[in-house]
C-alpha positions as CSV (number, residue, x, y, z in Angstrom):
1,M,206.7,100.8,-51.7
2,A,209.2,102.7,-49.7
3,Y,211.9,100.4,-51.0
4,Y,211.0,101.2,-54.6
5,L,210.8,104.9,-54.0
6,T,214.3,105.0,-52.6
7,K,216.0,102.3,-54.7
8,N,217.4,104.7,-57.3
9,R,219.0,106.9,-54.7
10,V,220.3,104.3,-52.1
11,G,220.2,101.0,-54.0
12,D,219.5,98.0,-51.9
13,Y,220.3,99.7,-48.6
14,Y,216.8,99.2,-47.1
15,R,216.4,95.7,-48.6
16,T,216.5,93.3,-45.6
17,Y,215.7,90.0,-47.3
18,T,216.8,88.5,-50.6
19,Q,213.2,88.1,-51.8
20,T,210.0,90.0,-51.3
21,V,207.2,88.6,-49.2
22,Q,205.0,88.3,-52.3
23,D,207.7,86.2,-54.0
24,E,208.0,84.0,-50.9
25,V,204.3,83.4,-50.7
26,I,204.0,82.6,-54.4
27,N,206.9,80.1,-54.1
28,A,205.2,78.4,-51.1
29,L,201.9,77.9,-53.0
30,T,201.2,74.5,-54.5
31,N,199.4,76.3,-57.4
32,K,200.9,79.7,-58.2
33,K,197.6,80.8,-59.8
34,N,196.1,80.8,-56.3
35,F,197.9,84.0,-55.5
36,K,195.6,87.0,-55.4
37,K,197.1,90.4,-55.7
38,G,195.1,93.2,-54.0
39,N,194.9,96.8,-54.9
40,M,197.6,99.2,-53.7
41,G,195.9,99.7,-50.4
42,L,196.6,103.4,-50.2
43,L,193.0,104.3,-49.2
44,R,191.0,102.9,-46.3
45,D,187.8,101.0,-47.0
46,S,184.5,102.0,-45.5
47,Y,181.0,100.5,-45.3
48,E,180.0,102.5,-48.3
49,N,183.2,101.7,-50.3
50,L,184.3,98.1,-49.6
51,N,186.1,97.7,-52.9
52,R,189.1,99.5,-51.4
53,G,189.6,96.7,-48.9
54,F,191.3,93.4,-49.6
55,V,190.6,90.2,-47.6
56,V,191.8,86.6,-48.1
57,K,189.8,83.8,-46.6
58,D,190.9,80.1,-46.5
59,R,188.5,77.9,-44.7
60,H,188.7,79.1,-41.1
61,Y,191.4,81.7,-41.6
62,I,190.9,85.3,-42.6
63,S,193.6,87.8,-43.3
64,S,193.9,91.4,-44.5
65,R,196.8,93.7,-45.3
66,W,196.4,96.5,-42.8
67,P,193.9,98.3,-40.5
68,G,192.6,100.2,-43.5
69,D,190.8,96.9,-44.5
70,A,188.9,96.7,-41.3
71,Y,185.4,97.0,-42.8
72,S,186.0,94.3,-45.4
73,F,187.7,92.1,-42.8
74,S,184.9,92.4,-40.2
75,L,182.1,91.7,-42.7
76,E,183.9,88.6,-44.0
77,F,184.4,87.5,-40.3
78,L,180.7,88.0,-39.6
79,K,179.9,85.8,-42.6
80,M,182.2,83.1,-41.3
81,L,180.6,83.2,-37.9
82,K,177.1,82.8,-39.3
83,K,178.1,79.6,-41.0
């Protein structure tokens, strides 16, 4: 987001890589439709408001975007442990 907020003023000055992480992940997928884009992630999730969090689970691997997804991540992790 910081890149896009400063792009008009400083161009590609802060751009470190030629492609975004999102583009790199999509290109690595066998089926591009498997990519799931989460919400903006500006607000932390909570036990009462889990829809703010974003978690991706693939068999025995669970990932989230940032510490603000901790509730969603931990609940998904507990589900995996119970299996």
